[in-house]
N, C-alpha and C positions, 0 to 999 in steps of 0.2 A: 882337510884331511882325503888322502888319498884311498883311493880302491884298497890297496894295499892292508892298511888299520883296519878299513871295516871288516874285509875277510879273516883276520886277525882275530876281532873279535867275535864277530859272528859265530865262531868255531866255541867262546864261551858261554855266551849269551843262549839262557834257553829259547827254544825255537817259540814258546807261547809268546815272551817279552819281545824277539827278534823282528817276530809278525806285528807288531807294532808301532814300532820305526816309523818316521815320515820322512820321506825322502826330500831333500831340499832343492836340487838341485834343477828341476824343473821352475818351481817357483821361485826361489833365490839366486841361483844359479850359482851356488857351490856343492862341491861335491859334499855334501857333509847329509848327517842325517842328523834328527832329533825325537823328544819324545815331552808323553805327556809329562805331570809331575809324578804323578801314579808310580809309571813305568821307571824312569829317569833314575828316582832314587835304588833301584832295584839292580840299576845296571851300574851305577854309581861303587853301589858294595861289591858286587860282581869284578869289577875291572880292580879298587884297591886290593881284595884279599887276592886277587892273581897278580900281582906287584907292577900294580900300571898306577903312574901317580897323576891324578885330573890337575891339570896346566888351568885351567880355566873352562870357561863357557860364551856363548851366547845364547841371548832372551830371542824368541822370533813370538809374534803374536799371530791369531788364528783370527781370520775375518771372513765371515761369510764361505767363499770357495776358495781365497787366496792368504798366505802367509807373507805378512810382512815382519820388514827387522823394523828391531825397536832400539837398536844402537845400545839397549841396555846390556851389562856382559861382569865377568869377573876372572881374574886372573891371579895366580901366586907364583911367587918364586921362592919356591921352596928347594931342599936340599931334596937332590937324586938318595934316600935312603928311608928306610923303614920307616920314621919317626916325620918324615917330608911326607911320604902316602899317607902318612895319620892326618897330619894339618889339611893335606890337599881336600881329602874327604872329607872334612870337616868344614872347612871353608863352604866348600862345594854345596854341602847339605843346608849350610846354613843359610847363606846366598838365595837357593832354591826354594827352599820353605819360607824365609821371608817375602822372597816375591813373590809366592804362591798365597801367604797371608795378603797381605796387602792388594793385590790386583785381580785374585781368582786361577777361575781354567781355563781362561781361553789366550793361553799361552803355551810355547813347547820350549824345550831347552836344548841345545848341543853342547856337546862335554868334547874340551881337547884334551888329549891324553898320551901320554909315552910310556912306555911298557921302561922298566929299568931293571 
């Protein structure tokens, strides 16, 4: 995710939610942001309502003062249309919800998305 992507979505995500993002640059070395379970669902809702398809995402674990790569992720190869957006939203939410239910709160989620 390059900074242009982040600037684009920063404009559509409420400041109260945007301020809760977790920057992965320093800890993991990727220029992406991640969100806690409670915030990532809202971010997914906003993105899909604004015409973004959720291509997938990655899971990171919060350990004391560090962020660790879990190598857990999901992706979807959906058509780039309204139905694809709906399916991508469903897949992302299902994956994150089940991950949260199985493993709890010490995880954050980054999202890979594309404006269509």
